C-alpha positions in Angstrom: 120.2 85.1 114.6 118.8 85.9 111.4 121.2 86.2 108.2 121.0 89.2 106.2 121.5 89.5 102.3 121.9 92.3 100.2 120.0 92.3 96.9 120.3 94.3 94.0 117.5 95.0 91.3 116.8 97.3 88.6 114.2 97.9 85.9 114.9 96.4 82.4 116.5 99.1 80.8 118.4 100.2 83.9 117.4 103.5 84.6 116.3 102.6 87.9 118.4 100.6 90.5 118.1 99.5 94.4 119.4 97.7 96.8 118.3 96.6 99.9 118.9 94.2 103.0 116.7 91.4 103.8 116.4 87.9 105.2 116.8 85.1 102.6 113.8 85.7 100.1 111.9 82.2 100.2 108.2 83.2 99.5 106.7 86.1 97.5 103.0 87.2 96.9 100.4 88.2 94.3 97.6 90.4 94.7 94.4 89.9 92.6 93.3 93.5 92.6 92.5 95.0 89.1 96.2 96.3 88.4 98.4 93.7 90.0 96.3 90.8 88.3 97.0 92.5 85.0 100.6 93.1 86.1 101.1 89.7 86.8 104.2 90.1 89.1 105.3 88.3 92.0 105.9 90.8 95.0 108.0 90.7 98.0 106.4 89.2 100.8 106.9 92.1 103.1 107.4 95.8 102.6 110.9 96.9 103.3 111.7 99.9 105.4 113.7 103.0 104.3 116.5 101.6 106.6 116.9 98.6 104.7 117.8 100.3 101.3 121.4 100.9 100.6 120.7 102.5 97.3 117.6 103.6 95.6 118.8 105.2 92.2 116.9 106.7 89.2 113.8 107.6 90.9 113.8 110.5 88.4 112.9 107.7 86.0 109.9 106.9 87.7 106.5 107.5 86.8 103.4 107.3 89.4 100.1 105.6 88.9 97.4 105.6 91.3 94.1 104.3 91.0 90.6 103.5 93.3 91.1 104.9 96.9 94.8 105.8 96.3 96.6 103.8 99.0 99.2 102.5 97.0 101.5 104.1 94.9 102.3 102.1 91.8 105.9 103.0 90.1 106.7 102.5 86.4 109.9 103.1 84.7 109.2 105.8 82.2 111.3 104.2 79.6 111.1 100.6 79.9 107.4 100.3 81.9 108.8 98.1 84.3 107.2 98.1 87.9 110.0 97.7 90.4 108.6 98.5 93.4 105.2 100.4 95.6 104.9 101.7 98.4 101.8 102.2 100.8 100.4 106.4 100.7 100.4 105.4 104.6 104.1 104.3 104.8 105.9 106.0 101.9 109.4 104.8 101.4 108.3 101.2 102.6 108.8 99.3 99.6 107.3 95.9 98.3 109.6 95.1 95.7 108.9 93.2 92.3 110.8 89.9 93.1 111.2 89.5 88.8 113.4 92.7 89.1 116.0 91.0 91.5 119.4 89.8 90.2 119.8 86.2 90.6 116.6 85.5 92.1 114.1 83.3 90.3 110.4 84.2 91.7 109.0 81.5 89.8 110.6 78.8 91.8 109.4 80.5 95.3 106.4 79.7 97.2 103.5 82.6 96.3 101.2 83.3 98.6 97.6 85.6 97.5 96.9 88.6 98.7 93.0 89.5 98.3 93.3 93.0 97.1 90.1 92.7 95.5 88.5 92.6 99.0 89.6 96.0 100.3 
Protein backbone atom coordinates (compact mmCIF):
# COMPACT_ATOMS: atom_id res chain seq x y z
CA UNK A 1 0.00 0.00 0.00
CA UNK A 2 1.50 3.33 -1.05
CA UNK A 3 1.45 6.45 1.08
CA UNK A 4 0.24 9.64 -0.53
CA UNK A 5 1.67 13.04 0.37
CA UNK A 6 0.28 16.44 -0.60
CA UNK A 7 2.95 18.76 -1.99
CA UNK A 8 2.58 22.53 -2.40
CA UNK A 9 4.45 24.50 -5.00
CA UNK A 10 4.63 27.98 -6.44
CA UNK A 11 6.61 30.17 -8.75
CA UNK A 12 9.04 32.66 -7.17
CA UNK A 13 6.60 35.59 -6.93
CA UNK A 14 3.64 33.41 -5.85
CA UNK A 15 1.36 34.29 -8.77
CA UNK A 16 1.21 30.59 -9.73
CA UNK A 17 0.40 28.11 -6.96
CA UNK A 18 -0.38 24.43 -7.04
CA UNK A 19 -0.94 21.40 -4.80
CA UNK A 20 -0.79 17.80 -5.85
CA UNK A 21 -0.81 14.33 -4.34
CA UNK A 22 2.07 11.95 -4.90
CA UNK A 23 3.92 9.08 -3.35
CA UNK A 24 6.92 10.51 -1.47
CA UNK A 25 9.24 12.15 -4.01
CA UNK A 26 12.67 10.53 -3.78
CA UNK A 27 13.99 11.03 -7.32
CA UNK A 28 13.98 13.68 -10.00
CA UNK A 29 15.09 13.99 -13.59
CA UNK A 30 16.93 16.37 -15.86
CA UNK A 31 16.60 16.58 -19.60
CA UNK A 32 19.42 17.45 -21.98
CA UNK A 33 17.30 19.00 -24.74
CA UNK A 34 18.23 22.54 -25.76
CA UNK A 35 15.65 24.30 -23.55
CA UNK A 36 15.94 22.09 -20.46
CA UNK A 37 19.73 22.21 -20.40
CA UNK A 38 19.47 26.01 -20.33
CA UNK A 39 16.77 26.02 -17.63
CA UNK A 40 18.79 23.63 -15.50
CA UNK A 41 15.75 22.50 -13.53
CA UNK A 42 15.25 19.21 -11.76
CA UNK A 43 11.81 17.96 -12.73
CA UNK A 44 9.55 15.30 -11.25
CA UNK A 45 10.38 11.82 -12.43
CA UNK A 46 6.82 11.39 -13.67
CA UNK A 47 3.90 13.33 -15.06
CA UNK A 48 1.01 13.82 -12.62
CA UNK A 49 -2.52 13.45 -14.02
CA UNK A 50 -5.21 16.10 -13.43
CA UNK A 51 -6.88 14.00 -10.72
CA UNK A 52 -3.72 14.24 -8.57
CA UNK A 53 -3.97 18.05 -8.46
CA UNK A 54 -5.98 19.58 -5.63
CA UNK A 55 -5.36 23.15 -6.75
CA UNK A 56 -3.87 24.91 -9.71
CA UNK A 57 -4.15 28.67 -9.26
CA UNK A 58 -2.81 31.52 -11.34
CA UNK A 59 -2.92 29.93 -14.78
CA UNK A 60 -3.63 33.40 -16.18
CA UNK A 61 -0.18 34.45 -14.88
CA UNK A 62 1.52 31.89 -17.12
CA UNK A 63 2.86 32.24 -20.62
CA UNK A 64 3.52 29.33 -22.96
CA UNK A 65 6.66 28.56 -24.91
CA UNK A 66 6.96 25.79 -27.49
CA UNK A 67 9.87 24.96 -29.72
CA UNK A 68 10.91 22.31 -32.21
CA UNK A 69 8.25 19.68 -32.67
CA UNK A 70 5.79 21.35 -30.22
CA UNK A 71 5.49 18.11 -28.21
CA UNK A 72 5.85 19.89 -24.85
CA UNK A 73 4.10 22.97 -23.47
CA UNK A 74 6.67 24.85 -21.37
CA UNK A 75 4.90 27.23 -18.97
CA UNK A 76 6.57 30.26 -17.37
CA UNK A 77 5.31 32.89 -14.93
CA UNK A 78 4.93 36.21 -16.79
CA UNK A 79 6.13 38.11 -13.72
CA UNK A 80 9.12 36.21 -12.31
CA UNK A 81 10.02 33.92 -15.24
CA UNK A 82 10.00 30.72 -13.19
CA UNK A 83 9.02 27.50 -14.94
CA UNK A 84 6.73 25.65 -12.47
CA UNK A 85 5.70 22.77 -14.74
CA UNK A 86 5.16 21.55 -18.28
CA UNK A 87 2.86 19.11 -20.00
CA UNK A 88 3.01 17.05 -23.15
CA UNK A 89 0.68 18.20 -25.93
CA UNK A 90 -0.47 14.58 -26.31
CA UNK A 91 -1.71 14.61 -22.67
CA UNK A 92 -2.73 18.15 -21.69
CA UNK A 93 -3.02 18.69 -17.95
CA UNK A 94 -0.62 15.85 -17.09
CA UNK A 95 2.16 17.89 -15.52
CA UNK A 96 5.83 17.21 -14.82
CA UNK A 97 6.62 19.68 -12.03
CA UNK A 98 9.76 21.70 -11.31
CA UNK A 99 10.91 20.24 -8.00
CA UNK A 100 12.63 23.54 -7.14
CA UNK A 101 9.13 25.03 -6.82
CA UNK A 102 8.01 22.50 -4.19
CA UNK A 103 7.96 23.86 -0.65
CA UNK A 104 10.10 21.90 1.80
CA UNK A 105 11.72 19.70 -0.86
CA UNK A 106 15.43 19.94 -1.66
CA UNK A 107 15.79 18.76 -5.27
CA UNK A 108 19.60 18.79 -4.97
CA UNK A 109 19.37 16.06 -2.30
CA UNK A 110 17.49 13.67 -4.61
CA UNK A 111 18.79 11.01 -6.95
CA UNK A 112 18.55 12.68 -10.36
CA UNK A 113 18.28 10.70 -13.60
CA UNK A 114 18.96 12.00 -17.09
CA UNK A 115 16.39 12.01 -19.89
CA UNK A 116 17.99 12.09 -23.33
CA UNK A 117 15.67 14.68 -24.88
CA UNK A 118 18.27 15.62 -27.51
CA UNK A 119 17.69 12.29 -29.23
CA UNK A 120 13.92 12.76 -29.67
